[in-house]
C-alpha positions in Angstrom: -12.7 17.0 -45.1 -9.4 17.4 -46.9 -6.5 15.1 -46.5 -4.4 17.9 -44.9 -7.2 18.7 -42.4 -7.7 14.9 -41.6 -3.9 14.5 -41.1 -3.7 17.6 -38.9 -6.7 16.4 -36.8 -5.0 13.0 -36.4 -1.7 14.6 -35.4 -3.5 16.7 -32.7 -5.4 13.6 -31.5 -2.2 11.6 -31.2 -0.6 14.5 -29.4 -3.5 14.7 -26.9 -3.4 11.0 -26.2 0.4 11.0 -25.8 0.2 14.0 -23.4 -2.5 12.2 -21.4 -0.4 9.0 -21.3 2.6 11.0 -20.1 0.6 12.7 -17.4 -0.7 9.3 -16.3 2.8 7.8 -16.1 4.0 10.9 -14.2 1.1 10.6 -11.8 1.5 6.8 -11.2 5.3 7.1 -11.1 7.8 5.3 -13.1 9.1 3.0 -10.4 12.4 4.8 -10.4 11.7 6.9 -7.2 12.4 3.9 -4.8 10.8 5.8 -1.9 7.6 5.0 -0.2 4.4 6.3 -1.8 2.6 6.2 1.5 3.8 8.3 4.4 2.3 7.7 7.9 2.4 11.0 9.8 3.4 10.5 13.4 4.5 6.9 12.7 7.8 5.5 14.1 8.8 2.8 11.7 11.6 1.3 13.9 9.1 1.1 16.8 6.6 -0.4 14.4 9.1 -3.1 13.4 9.5 -4.1 17.1 5.7 -4.0 17.6 5.1 -6.4 14.8 7.0 -9.0 16.8 5.5 -8.0 20.2 1.9 -8.4 18.9 2.7 -11.7 17.3 2.1 -10.6 13.7 5.2 -12.5 12.6 3.7 -15.9 13.7 1.1 -15.6 10.8 2.8 -13.2 8.4 6.1 -13.1 6.7 7.4 -9.6 7.4 10.4 -8.2 5.6 13.4 -7.4 7.8 11.9 -9.2 10.8 12.4 -12.8 11.8 9.0 -14.4 10.9 7.3 -17.4 9.4 8.2 -18.1 5.7 4.6 -19.1 4.9 2.0 -18.5 7.4 -1.8 -18.3 7.6 -1.7 -14.6 6.7 -0.3 -13.1 3.5 3.3 -12.0 3.1 3.5 -8.3 4.1 6.3 -7.4 1.8 5.4 -4.7 -0.7 2.5 -3.1 1.2 3.4 0.2 -0.4 2.7 -1.1 -3.9 -0.6 -2.8 -3.2 -4.0 -1.5 -4.4 -6.0 -2.9 -1.6 -5.7 -4.0 2.0 -7.1 -7.4 2.8 -9.1 -7.2 -0.4 -11.5 -4.8 1.4 -10.0 -1.4 1.8 -8.2 1.1 -0.5 -4.5 1.1 0.3 -4.1 4.3 2.3 -2.4 4.8 5.7 -5.5 5.5 7.6 -7.2 2.3 6.3 -4.1 0.2 7.1 -4.2 1.6 10.6 -7.9 0.8 10.9 -7.4 -2.7 9.6 -4.6 -3.4 12.1 -6.7 -2.2 14.9 -10.1 -3.8 14.1 -10.0 -6.4 11.3 -13.1 -8.2 12.6 -15.2 -5.1 12.3 -14.1 -4.6 8.7 -14.4 -8.2 7.6 -16.3 -10.3 10.2 -14.9 -13.8 10.3 -11.6 -12.9 8.8 -8.7 -15.1 10.1 -6.9 -12.0 11.3 -7.8 -11.6 15.0 -8.4 -8.4 16.9 -5.1 -8.1 18.9 -6.0 -5.0 21.0 -3.6 -2.8 19.1 -4.0 0.9 20.1 -3.9 3.8 17.6 -0.3 4.8 18.1 1.0 1.2 17.9 -1.0 0.6 14.7 0.3 3.9 13.2 3.9 2.8 14.0 3.3 -0.7 12.5 1.8 0.9 9.3 4.9 3.2 9.1 7.2 0.2 9.1 5.0 -1.8 6.6 5.0 1.1 4.1 8.7 1.7 4.6 11.4 1.2 1.9 
């Protein structure tokens, strides 16, 4: 293979890799968009904020924007929108967070998070708040 042809091949290969990297960065986001990546259809974030207190979530979890424990038994719930997994068991998607809030013992028997009897709409509203900006 000639030097010119090898150079041309290398340039094309670098271009393909660079284009792939650019597409990946575009898909992942650059962090400049500041909006939530997860949207919870039918969720009322303000109601969810109130429900996190009503159900007692704030006695075990630090929750941004809500008077709560600084360090509790459960993890800090700040940055839910940026996490890869929920409770180390589920992919971070709205329907999975709603499922986790409603029935953590079914998903991870023996987890310290108790079943609190949260209904579907309340869980949807809480998820909307946790994914909020």
